[in-house]
C-alpha positions as CSV (number, residue, x, y, z in Angstrom):
1,M,14.7,5.8,-8.1
2,N,16.0,2.5,-6.8
3,K,14.6,-1.0,-8.1
4,I,12.7,-1.7,-4.7
5,T,10.6,2.0,-5.4
6,E,10.0,0.7,-9.1
7,E,8.4,-2.9,-7.5
8,I,6.7,-0.9,-4.8
9,L,5.1,1.6,-7.5
10,K,4.3,-0.9,-9.9
11,E,2.0,-2.1,-7.1
12,I,0.5,0.6,-5.4
13,T,-0.1,2.7,-8.5
14,D,0.1,0.2,-11.5
15,W,3.2,2.2,-12.7
16,D,4.4,1.1,-15.6
17,G,7.5,3.4,-16.0
18,I,6.2,7.0,-16.4
19,F,3.4,9.1,-14.7
20,D,0.8,10.5,-17.0
21,G,0.2,14.4,-15.8
22,A,1.1,15.9,-12.5
23,Y,2.7,13.8,-9.7
24,S,5.3,13.8,-6.6
25,L,7.2,10.9,-5.8
26,R,8.5,10.3,-2.3
27,E,11.2,8.1,-1.6
28,D,12.8,7.1,2.2
29,G,11.5,10.4,3.2
30,E,12.7,13.0,0.4
31,C,10.4,14.1,-2.3
32,I,12.7,12.7,-5.2
33,S,11.1,14.2,-8.5
34,F,7.9,16.2,-9.0
35,R,6.1,17.5,-12.3
36,N,3.0,19.9,-12.4
37,S,0.3,19.7,-15.3
38,N,-1.6,23.2,-16.8
39,N,-4.4,22.6,-14.2
40,I,-2.8,21.0,-10.9
41,R,0.3,23.0,-9.3
42,I,2.7,21.0,-6.2
43,V,4.3,23.4,-4.0
44,R,6.9,22.4,-1.6
45,K,6.1,23.1,2.3
46,E,9.0,24.9,4.1
47,D,8.0,24.3,7.3
48,V,7.4,20.7,7.6
49,P,8.0,17.8,5.1
50,G,5.2,17.5,2.3
51,I,3.6,19.4,-0.5
52,D,0.5,21.7,-1.1
53,I,-1.4,20.4,-4.3
54,Y,-3.4,22.9,-6.0
55,I,-6.3,21.9,-8.1
56,S,-7.9,24.5,-10.4
57,A,-11.2,24.3,-11.6
58,A,-10.2,23.6,-15.0
59,A,-9.1,20.2,-14.1
60,K,-11.6,18.0,-15.5
61,G,-10.9,13.6,-15.4
62,E,-7.2,14.2,-14.3
63,T,-5.3,12.3,-12.4
64,V,-2.5,13.4,-9.9
65,Y,0.0,10.7,-8.4
66,I,1.6,11.4,-5.0
67,P,3.3,7.7,-3.8
68,A,5.5,7.5,-1.0
69,C,8.1,4.2,-1.0
70,V,10.0,3.7,2.2
71,T,13.0,1.2,0.5
72,K,15.2,0.0,3.5
73,S,15.2,-0.2,7.3
74,D,15.7,2.4,10.0
75,V,13.5,5.0,8.4
76,R,10.5,7.0,9.9
77,D,9.2,8.9,7.1
78,K,6.3,11.6,8.1
79,V,4.8,13.9,5.6
80,Y,2.3,16.9,5.6
81,N,0.3,16.8,2.5
82,D,-2.6,19.2,1.6
83,F,-5.2,19.1,-1.0
84,H,-6.9,22.5,-2.6
85,V,-9.7,21.4,-4.9
86,Q,-11.1,24.8,-6.5
87,S,-14.8,24.5,-7.2
88,G,-16.2,22.3,-10.3
89,A,-12.9,20.4,-10.4
90,D,-13.3,16.6,-11.1
91,V,-9.8,14.6,-10.4
92,I,-8.5,11.2,-9.4
93,I,-5.6,11.4,-6.7
94,V,-3.7,8.2,-6.6
95,A,-1.7,7.9,-3.3
96,G,-0.6,4.8,-1.6
97,C,2.8,3.8,0.2
98,G,5.0,0.6,0.4
99,V,7.3,-0.2,3.3
100,H,10.2,-2.1,2.5
101,T,12.7,-3.8,5.7
102,D,15.6,-5.9,4.8
103,S,17.1,-5.9,8.4
104,E,15.9,-6.2,12.3
105,E,15.3,-2.4,12.1
106,G,11.8,-1.5,11.5
107,S,10.4,1.6,9.3
108,S,7.4,3.8,9.2
109,H,5.4,5.6,7.3
110,N,3.0,8.3,8.5
111,G,1.2,10.2,5.8
112,I,-0.9,13.1,7.4
113,H,-3.4,14.5,4.1
114,R,-5.8,17.2,4.4
115,F,-8.3,17.9,1.8
116,F,-10.2,21.1,1.4
117,L,-12.8,20.5,-1.3
118,E,-15.1,23.8,-2.3
119,E,-18.3,23.7,-3.8
120,D,-19.2,21.1,-6.2
121,S,-15.8,19.7,-7.0
122,H,-15.3,15.7,-7.2
123,V,-12.4,14.0,-6.0
124,V,-11.3,10.1,-6.3
125,Y,-8.8,9.2,-3.6
126,K,-6.7,5.7,-4.1
127,E,-4.8,4.5,-1.4
128,K,-3.0,1.2,-1.5
129,H,-0.7,-0.3,1.1
130,I,1.7,-3.0,1.3
131,G,4.6,-4.2,3.3
132,I,7.6,-6.2,1.6
133,G,11.1,-7.2,2.3
134,E,12.7,-10.2,3.8
135,G,13.8,-8.1,7.2
136,S,12.2,-9.0,10.1
137,G,11.8,-5.3,11.2
138,K,8.3,-4.0,11.7
139,R,6.7,-2.3,8.9
140,V,4.4,0.6,9.9
141,I,2.0,2.4,7.9
142,D,-0.3,5.0,9.7
143,P,-2.3,6.9,7.7
144,V,-4.2,10.4,8.8
145,T,-6.8,11.4,6.8
146,Y,-8.6,15.1,7.4
147,A,-11.4,16.5,5.3
148,E,-13.5,19.6,4.8
149,L,-16.4,19.3,2.0
150,D,-17.6,22.6,1.0
151,N,-21.4,22.8,-0.2
152,G,-21.8,20.1,-3.0
153,A,-18.5,18.5,-2.9
154,V,-18.0,14.8,-3.1
155,L,-15.1,13.0,-1.7
156,E,-14.8,9.3,-2.8
157,M,-12.3,7.0,-1.0
158,E,-10.8,3.5,-1.7
159,T,-8.6,2.1,0.7
160,L,-6.8,-1.1,0.1
161,Q,-4.2,-2.8,2.6
162,L,-3.7,-6.6,1.5
163,H,-0.5,-7.9,2.9
164,G,2.9,-7.2,4.8
165,V,2.0,-4.4,6.9
166,D,2.7,-5.3,10.8
167,T,0.8,-2.6,12.4
168,T,-1.1,0.2,11.2
169,V,-3.4,2.8,12.6
170,R,-5.6,4.4,10.0
171,D,-7.3,7.9,11.1
172,T,-10.1,9.5,9.2
173,K,-12.1,12.7,10.2
174,A,-14.4,14.8,8.0
175,K,-16.9,17.6,8.1
176,L,-19.4,18.0,5.4
177,S,-21.5,21.1,4.3
178,Q,-24.7,21.6,2.6
179,N,-25.6,18.6,0.1
180,A,-21.5,17.3,0.4
181,R,-21.5,13.4,0.3
182,F,-18.5,11.1,1.7
183,I,-17.6,7.8,0.2
184,I,-15.6,5.6,1.7
185,H,-14.8,1.7,0.8
186,E,-11.9,0.2,2.8
187,S,-10.6,-3.1,2.2
188,I,-8.0,-5.0,4.8
189,M,-6.7,-7.9,5.1
190,T,-4.4,-9.2,8.3
191,S,-2.4,-12.3,8.9
192,G,0.1,-13.5,11.3
193,T,0.5,-11.1,14.3
194,E,-0.6,-8.4,12.5
195,T,-2.6,-5.5,13.9
196,A,-5.0,-3.1,12.3
197,R,-7.2,-0.2,13.6
198,T,-9.9,2.2,11.6
199,D,-11.5,5.2,13.4
200,F,-13.7,6.9,11.3
201,T,-15.1,10.5,12.6
202,V,-17.6,12.1,10.3
203,D,-19.6,15.5,11.5
204,L,-22.6,16.0,9.1
205,N,-23.0,19.6,9.5
206,G,-25.1,20.5,6.2
207,E,-28.8,19.9,5.4
208,D,-28.8,16.7,3.0
209,S,-25.2,15.6,3.5
210,S,-24.6,12.2,3.7
211,V,-21.4,9.5,4.3
212,D,-21.2,6.0,3.6
213,L,-18.5,4.1,5.3
214,I,-18.1,0.5,4.1
215,S,-15.4,-2.0,5.7
216,R,-14.5,-5.5,4.5
217,S,-11.7,-7.0,6.5
218,V,-10.3,-10.3,6.8
219,A,-8.4,-11.8,9.9
220,K,-6.1,-14.5,9.7
221,G,-3.2,-16.2,11.9
222,E,-3.3,-14.7,14.8
223,S,-3.6,-11.2,14.0
224,R,-5.9,-8.5,15.5
225,Q,-8.2,-5.5,14.1
226,E,-10.6,-3.1,15.7
227,Y,-12.8,-1.2,13.4
228,R,-14.5,2.1,15.2
229,S,-16.7,4.6,13.6
230,V,-18.4,7.6,14.8
231,I,-21.2,9.4,12.6
232,N,-22.6,12.9,14.0
233,G,-25.9,13.8,12.3
234,N,-26.2,17.5,13.6
235,V,-28.8,18.4,10.8
236,R,-31.3,16.7,8.3
237,C,-28.8,14.3,6.7
238,K,-28.1,10.4,6.0
239,G,-25.5,8.3,7.1
240,H,-24.6,4.6,7.0
241,S,-21.7,2.6,8.4
242,E,-21.2,-0.8,7.3
243,C,-18.5,-3.4,8.8
244,D,-18.2,-7.2,7.5
245,A,-15.0,-9.2,9.0
246,I,-14.4,-12.8,8.2
247,L,-12.4,-14.7,10.7
248,S,-9.7,-17.4,10.0
249,D,-7.5,-19.5,12.3
250,K,-7.1,-17.4,15.3
251,G,-7.8,-13.8,14.0
252,Q,-9.6,-11.5,16.1
253,V,-12.0,-8.5,15.0
254,I,-13.6,-5.8,17.2
255,A,-16.2,-3.5,15.6
256,M,-17.5,-0.4,17.3
257,P,-19.8,1.6,15.1
258,A,-21.5,4.7,16.9
259,L,-24.0,7.4,15.6
260,S,-25.1,10.5,17.3
261,A,-28.2,12.1,16.0
262,A,-28.9,15.7,17.1
263,S,-31.8,16.6,15.0
264,T,-35.2,14.5,14.3
265,D,-34.5,14.9,10.8
266,A,-31.2,12.9,10.7
267,N,-31.2,9.5,9.6
268,L,-28.4,7.4,10.9
269,I,-27.7,3.4,10.1
270,H,-24.9,1.1,11.2
271,E,-24.6,-2.7,10.7
272,A,-21.8,-4.9,11.7
273,A,-21.2,-8.8,10.9
274,I,-18.2,-11.0,12.4
275,G,-17.8,-14.5,11.0
276,K,-16.3,-17.4,9.4
277,I,-16.5,-18.3,5.4
278,A,-19.5,-20.8,5.0
279,G,-18.6,-24.1,4.4
280,E,-20.6,-24.7,1.6
281,Q,-19.5,-21.8,-0.5
282,I,-15.8,-23.6,0.1
283,M,-17.5,-26.8,-0.9
284,K,-19.0,-25.2,-4.0
285,L,-15.8,-24.2,-5.5
286,M,-14.1,-27.2,-4.7
287,T,-16.9,-29.5,-6.6
288,L,-15.5,-26.9,-9.6
289,G,-11.9,-28.4,-9.3
290,L,-10.0,-25.9,-6.6
291,T,-8.5,-26.9,-3.6
292,E,-9.6,-26.0,-0.2
293,Q,-7.0,-23.2,-0.1
294,E,-7.5,-21.9,-3.6
295,A,-11.3,-21.9,-2.7
296,E,-10.8,-20.1,0.4
297,D,-8.8,-17.4,-1.4
298,E,-10.9,-16.8,-4.1
299,I,-14.0,-16.1,-1.7
300,I,-11.8,-13.6,0.6
301,A,-10.5,-12.0,-3.0
302,G,-14.1,-11.5,-4.0
303,F,-15.2,-10.2,-0.4
304,L,-12.1,-7.8,-0.2
305,G,-13.1,-6.5,-4.1
306,A,-9.1,-7.2,-4.6
């Protein structure tokens, strides 16, 4: 791997020179290295770029890493990764992507991830996106996520994007069976003229299934963000969507949460709030010795959970 890949890995996966367990490392559109473990098997796809990750029921507390690194300009990377999680498995999946540009040509990464969780399995999925490099070319990351959760399965998604991505469209769809749970914590910060769009669509098809979507965002400079969520409660279920955004400078945020109930036993709630940082919060921190900018940065970091 090259030096830029190492730099990206340290930021998106906390890589310290070695991956502990199964992993697949992608660099500039190619899988350059991968390793299986006793309970996690990685198989390259033959028809499209990407891999199938087979996680056995015996996998308990294991972590699998699948980072993607774009280290130069004029790369258009599109990859298809499918996760097949057997009943009772309990794992952490660390993904994420970094895009580096070094000229006027832009680069992009489009990761299409599908999750198939069998009964009573549990997955924590961590995804961090960054853009780096001195080039003026656009850094584009467009993740697509599709999930099917069988009875009692749980999928927790933690997604983080804090700097350098010029444009992103984040499309997530999920279908839940009986007693399944889907939990998403999303944090996004944009600045300059960056744009970000998030689209969630969740179908609660099984009795007592539930979803909790929490989005935290900060729009600085002249950046623009859109948040759209649709929760379809088709049976007795619980759904919650929450979007909180902070505006700074000339930033723009559009929040459009939507609910659709097809059962009198569907319990669906949405919340959305957009505003600026309260002046008294900044003043309080400034009395402790912080500058105004340091105070604002501290408040934003706490808000985003960064």
